[in-house]
N, C-alpha and C positions, 0 to 999 in steps of 0.2 A: 589696697589692691582688691579687685573683685575678679574672680574667675568663675566660669560656669561650674555649677555643681553637678556631680555625677561621678560614676566609678571609672569611666574610661580614662586612659592615659592621655596626657596633653602636653603640648609645647606652647609656651607663651611668647608672643612677639611684641616687643616694645617698639612703637612706631615713632620715628623721628621725622616723618614727613616724606618718605620716599615714594616715588610714583610706582615702585615695584613691590610695596609691602604686601598687597593682596596676593601677588604672585608667589611670594614665599609661603604664605598660608596654603595656597592651592597645591603647591608642590608637596608640602608636608602631608596634607590630607590625602593626596594621591597615594601615599605610602600606607594608608590605613591608620594614620595617627591624627587625632583631633588637635587642631591648632587654633588658638584664639589671639586676636590682635587687640592690644590695649595701648592707650596713649602713653608716651614716655613720662607724662606727669604723674602716673600712678606711683604710689608709695609701695615699696617692697614689703612682703610679710616678714615677720620676725624669724620665721622658718618656713621652709617649703611646704605648702599644703599637700595632702595626699593626692597622688596621681600626677602632680606636676613634675615632669622629668627634665626639663631644660628650658633655657631662655635664649631668644634671638634678639639682638639689637639691630634694628634695620638701618638702612641708609637714610640719607636726608640731604637737603640742599644747603645746609649751614656748614660753617667751619667751627671747630671746637673752640676757637679763640674769639668768635663773634660775640659782641656785647649782647646780641639778642639770640644767642644759641638756645635751642630748646632746653627747658629745665630738665634735670635728671637727678634722681637720688642715687648717688654713687654706691650706696650700701647694697644695691642690687648685685654688685660685683662681689660682695662678701657671702652671698648665698652658697650653700653647699650643693650646687647644681652645675652641670655643664653649661657653658655660655658660648654662643657664637656671635661674633660681631661682623657685620657686612657693611663695607664702604664707610659711611660716617660712624657706624657702630664699631668698626675696627679702630678708627682714629680715636674714638672715645676711650676704648679699652687701652690703647697704646699710651695715650696721655695720662690715664689713671695709673699706669704702671711705670711712669717716669720717663717715657720716650718723648722725643720732640716730633711734633707734627708740623711739617713745613709746607709752604706754598711751592708746588711743583713748577719747574721752569716752563713746562708745557702742559697745558690741560690735556687730560687723556679721556676722550669721550668716543665711544664706539668700540669696534673690534680691536683687540690687542693680542699679541703673541705672549702666552704665559709659559714660563719654563720652570720646571721643578728643580730645586737645588739638591735634592737627594740627601739632605742633612738630618733627616728624622724618619723614624719608622711609625710615626703617628698615623692613625687610620685616615685622617684627612690628607696628610702628605702623600700617602700611597695613591690617592685619587688624582694627584696633580703631577705624577711622574712623567718625565718626557716633556713634550711640547704640544701646546694646543691653543686654539683661539678662544678668547673669553671676551665678555662685554664689560668695559670700564666706563665709569661716569664720575670723574673726580677732578678737583683742582688742587687739593692738598694730598700729601702722602706721608708715610712713615719712612724716614730715610734709613734709620737703624733700628732693629728690633730691640725692645726694652730688655733689661737684665732679667734673666729667667725665662726668656722666650727665644724661639729659634725660627729664623726665616726659612720657609719651605718652598717659596715660589717667588719669581721676579718677572718683570717685563722691562722693555727698553726704557720706559719712563717712570717705572715704579720699582725701586730697589727692594722693597718688602711688599710683595703683592699678596702674600699669605704668611701667617705665622702661628705657632702653637706654643702653649706654655709647657714648662718642664714637667708639671704634674699631670699633663694630658687632659685637664678638665676645661681648658680654655682654648679657643681657636678664633682666628680672625682673618677675614678676606677683604682685599681692596676691590676685587671684581664682584660681579653679580651672578652667582650660580643659578639664581631662580629664573633668569630669562633664557629663552630657547637659543639665543645667539651664543651662549657659553657652552662650548663642547665639554661634555662630561659634568655639567653643572649639577644634574640630578644625582650623580654618584657622590658628589661632594656633600650634598644635603643628606643623602642616605647615610653616609658615614657618620655625620653628626647625630642624626635622629636615631638610627638603629644601633650604631656601635657606641658612640660616646654617651648617648642618653639611655640606651638599652630598651628602647620602645619595641613592643612586639606586634603593633598594628591591630588594635582591637576596635578601631573606628570603622564600623560597617553600617549600612542602612538598616540591616536587620536589628542590630543592637540599638540603633537610634530609635527605631519604631517601638521596640519593647520599652525602652526608657521613657520615651515621650508619651506613650499610651498610659503608662502608670502615673506619670506626672499629671497628665490632663485629668485622669479619673480622680486623683487625690485633690486636685484644685477645684474641679467643678462640683464634685459630690452629686447631689440630686438636682442641681440647678439646670437651667436651659441656656443654650448658646445659639446665636444667630450668625449666619455667614452669607455675605453677598457673593454668590457664585456666578462668575462671569463666563466660565468656560475656558479661561486662560489656564496656563500651567499652574501658576502659584495658587490661585483660589481653588482649583480642582484638587490639588494635592492637600491643601489645608482641609478641605471638606472630607476627603477620603480618610485622612488621618483621624480627624475628630469623630467621624462616623464609626471607625473601628474602636475608638476609645469609649464613646458614650451613646452610640446608636441613636435611638429616637429622641434623645435630649438635644440633638442637633437639628436646627431648622434652617434650611438653605432657601435663599430667594434669588431667582434668576429673572432679571428684568429685560424684556424684549423692547429695546428702545427704537426699533424701526430702522436702525442703521448698522445692523449686524451683517455678517457674511451670509450668503445663501445657505439655508439649511442648518444654521448654527443652533437655532432654538430647538428644533426637533432632535438634533444630535445630542445636545445636553440633556434634554428631557429623557431620552432613551438610555444614555449611559449612566445617569444618576437616578434611575427609576426606583431603586431600592431605598433611596434617601427620602426624608421628609422634605420634598422640594416643592416650593411654590413658584409657578411660572406666571409672571405678570405681563399681560399684553398691554404695553403702554405706547404702542407704535403711534397711534393718532395723537396722543398727548405730546410726545416729543416732536413730531413733525409739525404740529400746530405751533409749538413754541419756536421752531426754527424757521417758520415761514417768513420769507423776505429778508432773512439774515445772510449776509455774504462775508462779513468780517470773521476771520478764523478764530480770534480770541473770544469773540462773542459766542460763536458756535460752542467752543469748549466750555465756557461758563454756563451757558444755557443747559447743555447736556449734563454737566456736573450738578447744577442746582436742581434740575428736574429729577435726576436720579435720587438725590437726597430726599426730595419730597416723597417720591414713590416708595423708597426704602423705609422712611419713617412711618408712612401709612401702613405698610405691611408689618412692621414691627409692632405697631399698636394693635393691629388685628390679631397677630399671634399672641400678644399679651392677654387679650380677652379670652383666648381659647386654652392656653397652656399656663397662664400665670406670668409672673415676673421673669423677664429674660435678663440675666445678670451679666452675660458675657457677649462680646463681639469678637468673632474670629477674623483675622486678616493675614494676608500673605507677605508680611515684612520679611525681607531677606537680609543676610549678613552684610552685604555691601551697603544697604540702607542704614544699618546700625553703625557701621564703621564711619560713614560719611557724616553722621550726626555728632561725632566726637572728634574734636580737633586735637592734633598731636601737641599743640601749644596750650591747650586748656580751653575752658568754656568760652573765653572771650573771643576766640577766633574760630568758632564753629563754622564748618564748611557749609552744611545744609541742615536745617532743623528737621529732626525726625518727627513726622506727623502721620496720622493714620492715612493709609493709601487712598481710601475713598473720600477723604475730606469730610467725614461725618461730623455733625455738630456736637459740641461738648454737652449740650443739655440732654442728650440721650442717656448720659450717665451709666455707661456700661464699662466693665473692666475688659481690657484687651487680652485676648489669647493669641499669641504670635508663635506658633510652634516651629516656624521655619527660620527664625531669626538667627540661628547658628549656621545656616546653610548658604552655600553659593548656588548659582543657577543650575550648574551641571549636577550638583548633589540633589537638588530638588527634583530634577528629572529622574535620577536614579531612585529616589524615594518613591516617586509616582509609580514606577515599574514594580518596586517592592510591594506596594499597596494594591497592585492589580489593575491600575488604570491602563487603558489602551495606549499603544505606541502613538497612535494618531493624536490622542489628547496630550500625552507627555511631550511629544516633540513638535507640538504646534508652534508655528512661528509667532513672534510677538505681534500683537494687534493693539492699535491705539485705543485708549479709553473712550474717546469720542467716536470710535468706530469709523464707518465709511463717510461720516460727515466731514472729516478733514481730508478725505480723498476725493470729495466732490467739490471742486473749486466753484465758487459762486453759490447760488441758492440751492438748498437741499429740498427737493420735492420727491414725492413718491415715484414719479416717472423716472427721475434721474437715479434714484436709489435702485430701482429695478434694473436699469441699464447697467449700472456699475456692478451689481451683484452677479449678473450674467457674465460680464467680462472678467470679473475677478475669479469666478468659478472656473472659467476656461484657463486662465493663467495657472491656477492651482493644479488643475488636472494635468496640464502639459508639463509643468515643472516636476510633478510626481512621476509622470510617465517616463520622463527623461532620467529619472533616478537622481535628481539634483536637490530635492526638497530639504533633506537633512544637511546638505552642504551649505545651504544659503541661509543667511540670517533672516532676511525678509524678501518676499517676492509678492507683488500685488499690482493691481491696476488702479489708475487715477483717471477721473473724468474731468476734462477741461471745459470751461465755459466758452468754447470756441467751435464754430461750425466751419466746415470747408466743403468745397465742391468736389464731387466724385462722380464716377460713372459706374452704374450697376446694370448689366444687360445693355440695353440701348437707351437707358434713361439717365438723365442728370439727377444727381442727389445733392442735397445740402444738409449734411448731418454732423453729428458731434465727433469730437476727437478724444481718443483714449491713449494714455501713456502707460507703458509697462515699466515697472521699477524692480530691480533685483540687486541686492548688495550683500557683500561679505562683511561681517563684523564679529567681535567677541563680546562687546558689552553695550553696543549702540552709541557709545560716545564718539567714535570715529567709524567710518565705513568706506569701503571702496567698491566701485561698481563691479558686478559679476559679469564676466564675459560669457554670456549664454551662447551655446552653439547656435550657429545661424539657422540650422534646420529647425531647432526648437522655436526660435523667434518667428520663423516663417509660418510654422503651424499655429502659433498663438495668434498672429496677425490674421491669417486666413480664416481661422475659426471665429474670431470676434467679428470680423467684417461680414462673414456669411451667416452667422447664427444670431447675432445681436442686432436686431433691426433698430436703427437709430444711430449707429456708429459706422462711419465709412472711412476712418483713417486711424492708424495705430502707429505710435512713435515709441522709441526706447530711450529712457533717461540714462545718460552715461556720466552723470555728475557724482563726484565723491563727496563725502562729508569729512571735514569742511571742504569747500565753502558752502555747499548745499546741505540741507538737512535730509534725513531719510524720508520723512513724511513731507508732503508738499505744503501742508498747512500745520 
């Protein structure tokens, strides 16, 4: 087993493939307690390492009786630590304790009414007293609590919806307390984390900064670090954290690829003026490479490859002035790390973890990934802790290929200028309406379509712009934002009146799926 080193208290989650595992971790971290997700294939330690206060066994899609059930070292259950099983984790604990896990007559998926039995004074039982609606997702269930355990809640289709052990050190739930659909779910998790495990909530961004700064200084020593600073949240926070740790030993490179949002280059240069920041004007180089290209994938590859070329050239130039650069800093986040480790082991890895910029291996630099323990909302909190502006910290996601994938058809300087103006208006009006922080992404798209219009007494034949705004939590799915009609009218009026070359504005009302958030 491998757990993060550090002095903060932590809870370990063993992942059996549940779609909700990350939610468990987020709920626990919201209590100020560090939580780490590990695949269920991890071997348990001979004894609990310092700082580890408890273990959660997640849900999962399998049955404990399946031939291909996820592998699990049952000696985890022998550790002298509080353990909470959720859904599949409950069935695993029940089976290990000698109870029968049976196929339910009716699959229970979605909201269910949970009723406390009142048969125990256990802290978790107290959070389930009375009746409430919870979220279920199971086909098997425990019909009778095992010897030494007490059923503390039930539902119409689940005779043992929650149970606790006689010694009070073990608890199990058939429902999912981590999802917002479960009434009082957070209270259940708090009872486990704060009462059963005795955590005091020492996980704060302030403590993270202190620990990470010391760690970076110890690792880097007198060496130099290079960071590709895009102006996005992740790279900006990485740069701010490393600058606090090693100051002038950090060298940031910002590449203006010609398809950025209006004013982005000047804003980054101003906000990071105290850093050793190199701003590379490569607009002509990128636009020349994109000339005549209309295929979305070719655009992405051209921009990616050209960025690598430019970044390598700057790294070589820096090497001539400061000497060898041993480290490359990048903004890998915890979800990236989790997705690179399968709960069934290395053979079924979901997504290989690779450096975000796709930098070539021959650069031969060690990676520094100071955000690899954090979720996106924690990265934003860290950015504020480090003194970055709210404008930077809460900036909406922006695609790596920039406006090139929001300009359908060929990317030219003229079309980039048009979209930058239209996109600036969308941004201004969304902010003026107080909606910017509520929306995952809002932007303009330029179509390769012209239509007839009338401006004054003259006929026009100009381009079409589409406005896109969606709600999402992780970008994997998204639903269209119902922007106020007045806001949409202001956006349309301003674009048509202020951006010469666009005479028609449409609003994209497609969800993801079936559409994607970006148009290319």
